C-alpha positions, 0 to 999 in steps of 0.5 A: 466493485473490484474493491468490494469483491476483494474485501468479501474474499478476504473476509471469507478467507478470514472466517474460514481460517477462524472456523478451522482454528476453532475446530482445532486445526491450524491451517497456517503452518507458520508461527506468530514470529514467522508471520511477523517477520514476513509481514515486516519484510513485505512492508519494508519492500513496499515502502522502499519501492514507494520511496524510490518511485515517489518524487522526493525533491530534496534540493532547493532547486528541485523544490522550486522546479516542483512549485513551478510545475504546480503553477503551470498545471494550475494555469492550464487547468484554469485555461481549459475551463 
C-alpha cells in the first residue's frame, strides 16, 4: 500500500512538473548539469553506505565462517519444520 502511494505521489509531481514546463515555466531552478551532479553525489553516498553496511567477506576465513553460518541456518530451518 505504501509503495503505491509513493508511486502515485511521484507520478503527480512529475505530471505537474511537465504541465508547468509546457506552460513555459521551469519549476526546477537547476540546470541539467547541476541535477546530474546532485543525483551522482546521492548515488555515490547511497552506494558507500550500502557497501559499508553489507557484510563483505574478503578473506578465506571470513568466507568459511559465512558458509558455516549458512549451514547452521539451514539446519535450524529444517529442525523447526
